[in-house]
Biopython code that builds the backbone (N, CA, C, O; Angstrom):
import numpy as np
from Bio.PDB.StructureBuilder import StructureBuilder

atoms = [
    (1, "MET", "N", (98.150, 201.252, 154.206)),
    (1, "MET", "CA", (98.866, 200.732, 154.729)),
    (1, "MET", "C", (98.963, 201.526, 156.168)),
    (1, "MET", "O", (98.304, 202.565, 156.222)),
    (2, "VAL", "N", (99.536, 201.241, 157.068)),
    (2, "VAL", "CA", (99.432, 201.884, 158.741)),
    (2, "VAL", "C", (101.106, 202.088, 158.667)),
    (2, "VAL", "O", (101.868, 201.195, 158.297)),
    (3, "LYS", "N", (101.375, 202.938, 158.934)),
    (3, "LYS", "CA", (102.523, 203.634, 159.500)),
    (3, "LYS", "C", (102.800, 202.997, 161.159)),
    (3, "LYS", "O", (101.816, 202.992, 161.900)),
    (4, "VAL", "N", (103.815, 202.598, 161.578)),
    (4, "VAL", "CA", (104.051, 202.363, 162.883)),
    (4, "VAL", "C", (105.118, 202.997, 163.871)),
    (4, "VAL", "O", (106.281, 202.701, 163.595)),
    (5, "SER", "N", (104.994, 203.536, 164.595)),
    (5, "SER", "CA", (106.604, 204.424, 165.184)),
    (5, "SER", "C", (107.130, 203.092, 166.316)),
    (5, "SER", "O", (106.545, 202.211, 166.945)),
    (6, "ALA", "N", (108.502, 203.519, 166.152)),
    (6, "ALA", "CA", (109.256, 202.355, 166.987)),
    (6, "ALA", "C", (108.879, 202.131, 168.383)),
    (6, "ALA", "O", (109.086, 201.125, 169.062)),
    (7, "GLU", "N", (108.387, 203.050, 168.655)),
    (7, "GLU", "CA", (108.162, 202.941, 170.266)),
    (7, "GLU", "C", (106.555, 202.087, 170.141)),
    (7, "GLU", "O", (106.368, 201.255, 171.030)),
    (8, "ALA", "N", (105.638, 202.225, 169.297)),
    (8, "ALA", "CA", (104.654, 201.195, 169.294)),
    (8, "ALA", "C", (105.092, 199.830, 169.243)),
    (8, "ALA", "O", (104.696, 198.929, 169.982)),
    (9, "ILE", "N", (106.123, 199.717, 168.118)),
    (9, "ILE", "CA", (106.516, 198.139, 168.105)),
    (9, "ILE", "C", (107.398, 197.738, 168.941)),
    (9, "ILE", "O", (107.818, 196.589, 168.807)),
    (10, "ASP", "N", (107.860, 198.497, 169.918)),
    (10, "ASP", "CA", (108.604, 198.052, 170.921)),
    (10, "ASP", "C", (107.673, 197.695, 171.932)),
    (10, "ASP", "O", (107.903, 196.691, 172.605)),
    (11, "PHE", "N", (106.417, 198.532, 172.183)),
    (11, "PHE", "CA", (105.693, 198.326, 173.119)),
    (11, "PHE", "C", (104.872, 196.955, 172.906)),
    (11, "PHE", "O", (104.913, 196.053, 173.743)),
    (12, "ILE", "N", (104.091, 196.869, 171.667)),
    (12, "ILE", "CA", (103.401, 195.665, 171.290)),
    (12, "ILE", "C", (104.325, 194.241, 171.393)),
    (12, "ILE", "O", (103.900, 193.131, 171.712)),
    (13, "LYS", "N", (105.775, 194.625, 171.013)),
    (13, "LYS", "CA", (106.452, 193.191, 171.032)),
    (13, "LYS", "C", (106.739, 193.197, 172.526)),
    (13, "LYS", "O", (106.850, 192.026, 172.891)),
    (14, "ASP", "N", (106.921, 194.135, 173.640)),
    (14, "ASP", "CA", (107.097, 193.772, 175.018)),
    (14, "ASP", "C", (105.148, 192.981, 175.436)),
    (14, "ASP", "O", (104.957, 191.831, 175.832)),
    (15, "LEU", "N", (104.397, 193.699, 175.260)),
    (15, "LEU", "CA", (102.983, 193.549, 175.528)),
    (15, "LEU", "C", (103.050, 191.623, 175.275)),
    (15, "LEU", "O", (102.966, 190.781, 176.169)),
    (16, "LEU", "N", (103.236, 191.358, 173.677)),
    (16, "LEU", "CA", (103.081, 190.064, 173.343)),
    (16, "LEU", "C", (103.900, 189.442, 174.164)),
    (16, "LEU", "O", (103.218, 188.684, 174.854)),
    (17, "ASP", "N", (104.997, 189.376, 174.440)),
    (17, "ASP", "CA", (105.867, 189.080, 175.698)),
    (17, "ASP", "C", (105.456, 188.438, 176.883)),
    (17, "ASP", "O", (105.405, 187.244, 177.177)),
    (18, "LYS", "N", (105.050, 189.909, 177.778)),
    (18, "LYS", "CA", (104.353, 189.582, 178.831)),
    (18, "LYS", "C", (103.340, 188.524, 178.938)),
    (18, "LYS", "O", (103.269, 187.678, 179.829)),
    (19, "ASN", "N", (102.645, 188.653, 178.030)),
    (19, "ASN", "CA", (101.256, 187.904, 178.057)),
    (19, "ASN", "C", (101.555, 186.621, 177.384)),
    (19, "ASN", "O", (100.561, 185.957, 177.088)),
    (20, "GLU", "N", (102.678, 186.144, 177.088)),
    (20, "GLU", "CA", (102.938, 184.860, 176.987)),
    (20, "GLU", "C", (102.105, 184.515, 175.292)),
    (20, "GLU", "O", (101.709, 183.388, 174.997)),
    (21, "LYS", "N", (102.008, 185.436, 174.583)),
    (21, "LYS", "CA", (101.475, 185.530, 173.039)),
    (21, "LYS", "C", (102.517, 185.734, 171.903)),
    (21, "LYS", "O", (102.585, 186.607, 171.037)),
    (22, "GLN", "N", (103.369, 184.579, 172.190)),
    (22, "GLN", "CA", (104.510, 184.523, 170.773)),
    (22, "GLN", "C", (103.932, 184.104, 169.551)),
    (22, "GLN", "O", (102.945, 183.405, 169.778)),
    (23, "GLY", "N", (104.103, 184.218, 168.636)),
    (23, "GLY", "CA", (103.353, 184.207, 167.510)),
    (23, "GLY", "C", (101.848, 184.872, 167.481)),
    (23, "GLY", "O", (101.168, 184.278, 166.644)),
    (24, "TYR", "N", (101.398, 185.522, 167.888)),
    (24, "TYR", "CA", (100.506, 185.916, 167.708)),
    (24, "TYR", "C", (100.463, 187.703, 166.904)),
    (24, "TYR", "O", (101.399, 188.390, 166.492)),
    (25, "GLY", "N", (99.690, 187.847, 166.922)),
    (25, "GLY", "CA", (99.582, 189.486, 166.309)),
    (25, "GLY", "C", (98.490, 190.327, 166.832)),
    (25, "GLY", "O", (97.655, 189.883, 167.620)),
    (26, "ILE", "N", (98.493, 191.542, 166.397)),
    (26, "ILE", "CA", (97.127, 192.605, 166.587)),
    (26, "ILE", "C", (96.450, 192.588, 165.938)),
    (26, "ILE", "O", (96.835, 192.799, 164.788)),
    (27, "ARG", "N", (94.850, 192.313, 166.166)),
    (27, "ARG", "CA", (93.891, 192.848, 164.960)),
    (27, "ARG", "C", (93.166, 194.415, 165.635)),
    (27, "ARG", "O", (92.719, 194.597, 166.768)),
    (28, "ILE", "N", (93.236, 195.169, 164.742)),
    (28, "ILE", "CA", (92.915, 196.430, 164.753)),
    (28, "ILE", "C", (91.828, 196.438, 164.316)),
    (28, "ILE", "O", (91.651, 195.978, 163.188)),
    (29, "TYR", "N", (90.633, 197.016, 165.139)),
    (29, "TYR", "CA", (89.438, 197.145, 164.433)),
    (29, "TYR", "C", (88.387, 198.431, 164.668)),
    (29, "TYR", "O", (88.704, 199.241, 165.539)),
    (30, "LEU", "N", (87.279, 198.619, 163.998)),
    (30, "LEU", "CA", (86.630, 199.695, 164.123)),
    (30, "LEU", "C", (85.621, 199.105, 165.093)),
    (30, "LEU", "O", (84.893, 198.121, 164.960)),
    (31, "ALA", "N", (85.811, 200.249, 166.450)),
    (31, "ALA", "CA", (85.194, 200.105, 167.604)),
    (31, "ALA", "C", (84.082, 201.138, 167.212)),
    (31, "ALA", "O", (83.045, 200.611, 167.614)),
    (32, "GLY", "N", (83.842, 202.050, 166.772)),
    (32, "GLY", "CA", (82.595, 202.675, 166.698)),
    (32, "GLY", "C", (82.957, 203.983, 165.916)),
    (32, "GLY", "O", (84.062, 204.046, 165.378)),
    (33, "MET", "N", (82.141, 204.958, 165.832)),
    (33, "MET", "CA", (82.417, 206.367, 165.158)),
    (33, "MET", "C", (82.249, 207.479, 166.256)),
    (33, "MET", "O", (81.308, 207.471, 167.051)),
    (34, "GLY", "N", (83.079, 208.286, 166.241)),
    (34, "GLY", "CA", (83.244, 209.354, 167.549)),
    (34, "GLY", "C", (82.877, 210.831, 166.441)),
    (34, "GLY", "O", (82.774, 210.903, 165.216)),
    (35, "CYS", "N", (82.738, 212.001, 167.662)),
    (35, "CYS", "CA", (82.667, 213.104, 167.003)),
    (35, "CYS", "C", (83.885, 213.377, 165.900)),
    (35, "CYS", "O", (83.670, 213.784, 164.758)),
    (36, "SER", "N", (85.302, 213.059, 166.485)),
    (36, "SER", "CA", (86.212, 213.264, 165.546)),
    (36, "SER", "C", (86.805, 212.072, 164.657)),
    (36, "SER", "O", (87.986, 211.878, 164.367)),
    (37, "GLY", "N", (85.681, 211.326, 164.300)),
    (37, "GLY", "CA", (86.092, 210.202, 163.310)),
    (37, "GLY", "C", (85.960, 208.816, 163.963)),
    (37, "GLY", "O", (85.638, 208.749, 165.149)),
    (38, "PRO", "N", (86.216, 207.600, 163.172)),
    (38, "PRO", "CA", (86.497, 206.484, 163.515)),
    (38, "PRO", "C", (87.412, 206.318, 164.721)),
    (38, "PRO", "O", (88.564, 206.750, 164.738)),
    (39, "GLN", "N", (86.750, 205.571, 165.876)),
    (39, "GLN", "CA", (87.360, 205.039, 166.801)),
    (39, "GLN", "C", (88.075, 203.541, 166.710)),
    (39, "GLN", "O", (87.506, 202.610, 166.141)),
    (40, "PHE", "N", (89.074, 203.437, 167.184)),
    (40, "PHE", "CA", (89.605, 202.164, 166.659)),
    (40, "PHE", "C", (89.805, 201.078, 168.124)),
    (40, "PHE", "O", (89.749, 201.531, 169.268)),
    (41, "GLY", "N", (90.002, 199.847, 167.865)),
    (41, "GLY", "CA", (90.124, 199.126, 168.910)),
    (41, "GLY", "C", (91.451, 198.245, 168.556)),
    (41, "GLY", "O", (91.806, 198.280, 167.378)),
    (42, "MET", "N", (92.241, 197.435, 169.496)),
    (42, "MET", "CA", (93.108, 196.352, 169.314)),
    (42, "MET", "C", (92.896, 195.091, 170.030)),
    (42, "MET", "O", (92.365, 195.064, 171.140)),
    (43, "ALA", "N", (93.282, 194.099, 169.444)),
    (43, "ALA", "CA", (93.097, 192.668, 170.307)),
    (43, "ALA", "C", (94.064, 192.061, 170.074)),
    (43, "ALA", "O", (94.560, 192.361, 168.988)),
    (44, "PHE", "N", (94.756, 191.050, 170.819)),
    (44, "PHE", "CA", (95.534, 189.779, 170.359)),
    (44, "PHE", "C", (94.921, 188.852, 169.066)),
    (44, "PHE", "O", (93.728, 188.811, 168.768)),
    (45, "GLN", "N", (95.674, 188.346, 168.584)),
    (45, "GLN", "CA", (94.853, 187.645, 167.488)),
    (45, "GLN", "C", (95.706, 186.599, 166.995)),
    (45, "GLN", "O", (96.778, 187.031, 166.573)),
    (46, "GLU", "N", (95.515, 185.028, 166.901)),
    (46, "GLU", "CA", (96.534, 184.272, 166.772)),
    (46, "GLU", "C", (96.372, 184.096, 165.100)),
    (46, "GLU", "O", (95.372, 183.454, 164.778)),
    (47, "GLY", "N", (97.171, 184.552, 164.055)),
    (47, "GLY", "CA", (96.864, 184.193, 162.666)),
    (47, "GLY", "C", (95.866, 185.072, 162.290)),
    (47, "GLY", "O", (95.007, 185.736, 162.871)),
    (48, "ALA", "N", (96.373, 184.811, 160.690)),
    (48, "ALA", "CA", (94.954, 185.870, 159.957)),
    (48, "ALA", "C", (93.584, 185.103, 160.002)),
    (48, "ALA", "O", (93.655, 183.875, 160.042)),
    (49, "LYS", "N", (92.416, 185.660, 160.001)),
    (49, "LYS", "CA", (91.178, 185.058, 159.730)),
    (49, "LYS", "C", (90.604, 185.196, 158.300)),
    (49, "LYS", "O", (90.883, 186.302, 157.836)),
    (50, "ASP", "N", (89.865, 184.392, 157.428)),
    (50, "ASP", "CA", (90.121, 184.338, 156.398)),
    (50, "ASP", "C", (89.141, 185.929, 156.068)),
    (50, "ASP", "O", (88.067, 186.186, 156.612)),
    (51, "GLY", "N", (89.797, 186.747, 155.143)),
    (51, "GLY", "CA", (89.418, 187.955, 154.417)),
    (51, "GLY", "C", (89.893, 189.089, 155.233)),
    (51, "GLY", "O", (89.252, 190.135, 155.332)),
    (52, "ASP", "N", (91.349, 188.810, 155.985)),
    (52, "ASP", "CA", (91.784, 189.533, 156.993)),
    (52, "ASP", "C", (92.933, 190.120, 156.056)),
    (52, "ASP", "O", (93.376, 189.334, 155.219)),
    (53, "ASN", "N", (93.394, 191.227, 156.089)),
    (53, "ASN", "CA", (94.473, 192.375, 155.611)),
    (53, "ASN", "C", (95.521, 191.884, 156.494)),
    (53, "ASN", "O", (95.507, 192.360, 157.629)),
    (54, "THR", "N", (96.301, 191.152, 156.255)),
    (54, "THR", "CA", (97.736, 191.484, 156.760)),
    (54, "THR", "C", (99.124, 192.213, 156.520)),
    (54, "THR", "O", (99.883, 192.309, 155.556)),
    (55, "GLN", "N", (99.122, 192.687, 157.833)),
    (55, "GLN", "CA", (100.532, 193.726, 157.650)),
    (55, "GLN", "C", (101.706, 193.523, 158.533)),
    (55, "GLN", "O", (101.644, 193.758, 159.739)),
    (56, "GLN", "N", (102.875, 193.047, 157.888)),
    (56, "GLN", "CA", (103.964, 192.228, 158.503)),
    (56, "GLN", "C", (104.643, 193.424, 159.378)),
    (56, "GLN", "O", (104.491, 194.548, 158.900)),
    (57, "GLU", "N", (105.339, 193.331, 160.540)),
    (57, "GLU", "CA", (105.745, 194.249, 161.658)),
    (57, "GLU", "C", (107.239, 193.515, 162.030)),
    (57, "GLU", "O", (107.643, 192.406, 161.679)),
    (58, "GLU", "N", (107.650, 194.147, 162.547)),
    (58, "GLU", "CA", (108.897, 193.510, 162.825)),
    (58, "GLU", "C", (108.691, 192.683, 164.325)),
    (58, "GLU", "O", (108.748, 193.110, 165.478)),
    (59, "GLY", "N", (108.444, 191.408, 163.820)),
    (59, "GLY", "CA", (108.400, 190.121, 164.846)),
    (59, "GLY", "C", (106.733, 189.924, 165.295)),
    (59, "GLY", "O", (106.569, 189.031, 166.126)),
    (60, "PHE", "N", (105.481, 190.647, 164.849)),
    (60, "PHE", "CA", (104.350, 190.407, 164.689)),
    (60, "PHE", "C", (103.770, 190.966, 163.408)),
    (60, "PHE", "O", (104.446, 191.476, 162.514)),
    (61, "ALA", "N", (102.072, 190.784, 163.398)),
    (61, "ALA", "CA", (101.551, 191.155, 162.166)),
    (61, "ALA", "C", (100.322, 192.047, 163.051)),
    (61, "ALA", "O", (100.025, 192.111, 164.244)),
    (62, "PHE", "N", (99.829, 192.639, 161.885)),
    (62, "PHE", "CA", (98.658, 193.470, 162.286)),
    (62, "PHE", "C", (97.350, 192.780, 161.511)),
    (62, "PHE", "O", (97.695, 192.230, 160.465)),
    (63, "TYR", "N", (96.544, 192.729, 161.674)),
    (63, "TYR", "CA", (95.342, 191.966, 161.126)),
    (63, "TYR", "C", (93.849, 192.807, 160.770)),
    (63, "TYR", "O", (93.171, 192.898, 161.794)),
    (64, "TYR", "N", (93.297, 193.335, 159.752)),
    (64, "TYR", "CA", (92.511, 193.981, 159.988)),
    (64, "TYR", "C", (91.637, 194.094, 158.815)),
    (64, "TYR", "O", (92.174, 194.376, 157.744)),
    (65, "ASP", "N", (89.914, 193.850, 158.877)),
    (65, "ASP", "CA", (89.465, 193.896, 157.586)),
    (65, "ASP", "C", (89.392, 195.126, 156.680)),
    (65, "ASP", "O", (90.017, 196.167, 156.886)),
    (66, "ASP", "N", (88.475, 194.876, 155.546)),
    (66, "ASP", "CA", (88.622, 195.752, 154.050)),
    (66, "ASP", "C", (87.993, 197.278, 154.784)),
    (66, "ASP", "O", (88.429, 198.406, 154.555)),
    (67, "GLU", "N", (87.060, 196.976, 155.545)),
    (67, "GLU", "CA", (86.407, 198.522, 156.294)),
    (67, "GLU", "C", (87.330, 199.314, 156.667)),
    (67, "GLU", "O", (87.491, 200.487, 156.331)),
    (68, "THR", "N", (88.347, 198.267, 157.825)),
    (68, "THR", "CA", (88.996, 199.112, 158.637)),
    (68, "THR", "C", (90.433, 199.568, 157.908)),
    (68, "THR", "O", (91.159, 200.483, 158.298)),
    (69, "LYS", "N", (90.655, 198.711, 156.768)),
    (69, "LYS", "CA", (91.755, 199.107, 156.247)),
    (69, "LYS", "C", (91.672, 200.347, 155.387)),
    (69, "LYS", "O", (92.629, 201.114, 155.279)),
    (70, "GLU", "N", (90.514, 200.534, 154.774)),
    (70, "GLU", "CA", (90.016, 202.134, 154.249)),
    (70, "GLU", "C", (90.114, 202.998, 155.066)),
    (70, "GLU", "O", (90.658, 204.062, 154.772)),
    (71, "LEU", "N", (89.643, 202.772, 156.221)),
    (71, "LEU", "CA", (89.478, 203.955, 157.242)),
    (71, "LEU", "C", (91.244, 204.074, 157.878)),
    (71, "LEU", "O", (91.576, 205.192, 158.272)),
    (72, "LEU", "N", (91.931, 203.334, 157.928)),
    (72, "LEU", "CA", (93.447, 203.273, 158.501)),
    (72, "LEU", "C", (94.094, 203.859, 157.408)),
    (72, "LEU", "O", (95.286, 203.967, 157.694)),
    (73, "ASP", "N", (93.857, 204.289, 156.281)),
    (73, "ASP", "CA", (94.849, 204.656, 155.186)),
    (73, "ASP", "C", (95.475, 205.700, 155.633)),
    (73, "ASP", "O", (94.808, 206.632, 156.082)),
    (74, "GLU", "N", (97.011, 205.773, 155.603)),
    (74, "GLU", "CA", (97.649, 206.716, 155.903)),
    (74, "GLU", "C", (97.893, 207.086, 157.466)),
    (74, "GLU", "O", (98.757, 207.846, 157.902)),
    (75, "SER", "N", (96.866, 206.323, 158.242)),
    (75, "SER", "CA", (97.323, 206.649, 159.528)),
    (75, "SER", "C", (98.536, 205.782, 160.432)),
    (75, "SER", "O", (99.012, 204.801, 159.860)),
    (76, "THR", "N", (98.934, 206.040, 161.517)),
    (76, "THR", "CA", (100.044, 205.784, 162.017)),
    (76, "THR", "C", (99.475, 205.214, 163.322)),
    (76, "THR", "O", (98.557, 205.711, 163.974)),
    (77, "VAL", "N", (100.148, 204.111, 163.602)),
    (77, "VAL", "CA", (99.964, 203.702, 165.018)),
    (77, "VAL", "C", (100.979, 204.018, 166.181)),
    (77, "VAL", "O", (102.124, 203.712, 165.851)),
    (78, "ASP", "N", (100.885, 204.523, 167.398)),
    (78, "ASP", "CA", (101.974, 205.208, 167.976)),
    (78, "ASP", "C", (101.576, 204.880, 169.407)),
    (78, "ASP", "O", (100.429, 204.546, 169.703)),
    (79, "TYR", "N", (102.686, 205.003, 170.381)),
    (79, "TYR", "CA", (102.830, 204.569, 171.670)),
    (79, "TYR", "C", (102.662, 205.903, 172.361)),
    (79, "TYR", "O", (103.399, 206.565, 171.632)),
    (80, "ILE", "N", (102.244, 206.689, 173.185)),
    (80, "ILE", "CA", (102.291, 207.701, 173.870)),
    (80, "ILE", "C", (102.078, 207.371, 175.478)),
    (80, "ILE", "O", (101.307, 206.433, 175.681)),
    (81, "GLU", "N", (102.574, 207.924, 176.504)),
    (81, "GLU", "CA", (102.210, 208.478, 177.405)),
    (81, "GLU", "C", (101.853, 209.465, 177.857)),
    (81, "GLU", "O", (102.583, 210.409, 177.556)),
    (82, "THR", "N", (100.401, 209.884, 178.940)),
    (82, "THR", "CA", (100.322, 210.876, 179.451)),
    (82, "THR", "C", (100.142, 210.597, 180.826)),
    (82, "THR", "O", (100.213, 209.447, 181.258)),
    (83, "PRO", "N", (99.837, 211.906, 181.773)),
    (83, "PRO", "CA", (99.360, 212.092, 183.114)),
    (83, "PRO", "C", (98.375, 211.041, 183.533)),
    (83, "PRO", "O", (98.378, 210.470, 184.624)),
    (84, "SER", "N", (97.487, 210.835, 182.491)),
    (84, "SER", "CA", (96.405, 210.141, 182.822)),
    (84, "SER", "C", (96.663, 208.439, 182.501)),
    (84, "SER", "O", (95.884, 207.614, 182.979)),
    (85, "GLY", "N", (97.699, 208.068, 181.746)),
    (85, "GLY", "CA", (98.046, 207.186, 181.384)),
    (85, "GLY", "C", (98.892, 206.528, 179.760)),
    (85, "GLY", "O", (99.064, 207.313, 178.828)),
    (86, "SER", "N", (99.176, 205.583, 179.691)),
    (86, "SER", "CA", (99.834, 205.084, 178.272)),
    (86, "SER", "C", (98.984, 204.160, 177.583)),
    (86, "SER", "O", (97.895, 203.666, 177.877)),
    (87, "GLY", "N", (99.738, 204.046, 176.600)),
    (87, "GLY", "CA", (99.095, 202.992, 175.764)),
    (87, "GLY", "C", (98.890, 203.565, 174.108)),
    (87, "GLY", "O", (98.906, 204.773, 173.867)),
    (88, "LEU", "N", (98.716, 202.611, 173.117)),
    (88, "LEU", "CA", (98.566, 202.511, 171.925)),
    (88, "LEU", "C", (97.532, 203.732, 171.266)),
    (88, "LEU", "O", (96.407, 203.825, 171.758)),
    (89, "VAL", "N", (97.875, 204.537, 170.300)),
    (89, "VAL", "CA", (96.838, 205.099, 170.017)),
    (89, "VAL", "C", (96.723, 205.079, 168.133)),
    (89, "VAL", "O", (97.712, 204.655, 167.535)),
    (90, "VAL", "N", (95.799, 205.434, 167.513)),
    (90, "VAL", "CA", (95.804, 205.382, 166.139)),
    (90, "VAL", "C", (95.504, 206.965, 165.579)),
    (90, "VAL", "O", (94.413, 207.520, 165.449)),
    (91, "ASN", "N", (96.770, 207.451, 165.315)),
    (91, "ASN", "CA", (96.383, 208.972, 164.448)),
    (91, "ASN", "C", (96.413, 208.926, 163.175)),
    (91, "ASN", "O", (97.313, 208.444, 162.487)),
    (92, "ASN", "N", (95.315, 209.482, 162.774)),
    (92, "ASN", "CA", (94.757, 209.419, 161.630)),
    (92, "ASN", "C", (94.839, 211.421, 160.563)),
    (92, "ASN", "O", (94.068, 212.364, 160.740)),
    (93, "PRO", "N", (95.705, 211.369, 159.863)),
    (93, "PRO", "CA", (95.888, 212.398, 159.783)),
    (93, "PRO", "C", (94.830, 213.098, 158.264)),
    (93, "PRO", "O", (95.078, 214.130, 157.640)),
    (94, "ASN", "N", (93.723, 212.170, 158.035)),
    (94, "ASN", "CA", (92.858, 212.468, 157.280)),
    (94, "ASN", "C", (91.742, 212.685, 158.181)),
    (94, "ASN", "O", (91.030, 213.518, 157.621)),
    (95, "ILE", "N", (91.190, 212.334, 159.376)),
    (95, "ILE", "CA", (90.037, 213.078, 160.118)),
    (95, "ILE", "C", (90.713, 214.260, 160.773)),
    (95, "ILE", "O", (91.787, 214.424, 161.351)),
    (96, "LYS", "N", (89.333, 215.272, 160.362)),
    (96, "LYS", "CA", (90.154, 216.558, 161.780)),
    (96, "LYS", "C", (89.246, 216.289, 162.780)),
    (96, "LYS", "O", (88.160, 215.717, 162.697)),
    (97, "SER", "N", (89.915, 216.853, 163.919)),
    (97, "SER", "CA", (89.182, 216.918, 165.041)),
    (97, "SER", "C", (88.413, 218.121, 165.232)),
    (97, "SER", "O", (88.975, 219.155, 165.592)),
    (98, "SER", "N", (86.731, 218.054, 164.946)),
    (98, "SER", "CA", (86.019, 218.785, 165.183)),
    (98, "SER", "C", (84.474, 218.286, 165.940)),
    (98, "SER", "O", (84.142, 217.107, 166.055)),
    (99, "CYS", "N", (83.690, 219.408, 166.385)),
    (99, "CYS", "CA", (82.786, 218.785, 167.412)),
    (99, "CYS", "C", (81.160, 219.424, 166.316)),
    (99, "CYS", "O", (80.789, 220.540, 165.954)),
    (100, "GLY", "N", (80.747, 218.360, 166.177)),
    (100, "GLY", "CA", (79.452, 218.923, 165.428)),
    (100, "GLY", "C", (78.124, 218.927, 166.594)),
    (100, "GLY", "O", (76.921, 218.754, 166.401)),
    (101, "GLY", "N", (78.786, 219.163, 167.688)),
    (101, "GLY", "CA", (77.239, 219.523, 168.589)),
    (101, "GLY", "C", (76.836, 217.767, 169.198)),
    (101, "GLY", "O", (75.709, 217.547, 169.642)),
    (102, "CYS", "N", (77.662, 216.895, 169.150)),
    (102, "CYS", "CA", (76.930, 215.596, 169.636)),
    (102, "CYS", "C", (77.226, 215.969, 171.294)),
    (102, "CYS", "O", (77.920, 216.933, 171.616)),
    (103, "SER", "N", (76.659, 215.151, 172.170)),
    (103, "SER", "CA", (76.471, 215.248, 173.854)),
    (103, "SER", "C", (77.856, 214.631, 174.272)),
    (103, "SER", "O", (78.069, 214.666, 175.484)),
    (104, "GLY", "N", (78.692, 214.155, 173.602)),
    (104, "GLY", "CA", (79.985, 213.627, 174.029)),
    (104, "GLY", "C", (81.093, 214.705, 174.121)),
    (104, "GLY", "O", (82.293, 214.491, 174.295)),
    (105, "CYS", "N", (80.555, 215.753, 173.992)),
    (105, "CYS", "CA", (81.714, 217.124, 173.905)),
    (105, "CYS", "C", (81.407, 218.173, 174.573)),
    (105, "CYS", "O", (82.024, 219.235, 174.650)),
    (106, "HIS", "N", (80.456, 217.867, 175.050)),
    (106, "HIS", "CA", (79.978, 218.994, 175.997)),
    (106, "HIS", "C", (79.885, 218.601, 177.443)),
    (106, "HIS", "O", (79.515, 219.421, 178.283)),
]
sb = StructureBuilder()
sb.init_structure("model")
sb.init_model(0)
sb.init_chain("A")
sb.init_seg("    ")
for serial, (resi, resn, name, xyz) in enumerate(atoms, 1):
    if name == "N":
        sb.init_residue(resn, " ", resi, " ")
    sb.init_atom(name, np.array(xyz, "f"), 0.0, 1.0, " ", f" {name:<3s}", serial, name[0])
structure = sb.get_structure()
């Protein structure tokens, strides 16, 4: 199960409203693997697809497949603001940030 910060819930509800996506949820998907572990993407989704795991939140749901569910275990979806922008992030306590020498780290 994914934990979701109050800030992320507020941001997602506002995002759904601004984009006229009432009744939609958010699909979390595996976007690739990086130096520090899995990278996740998110997109609007109207209802669960066959085989989806559904996690109800306040006013919307998250949807993800079994592979993503396993990688998301104990993760937290949070909303952050930085000098370079703001948005949602998935913080996974099981992945230690480290560089194994891949070209993206240099």
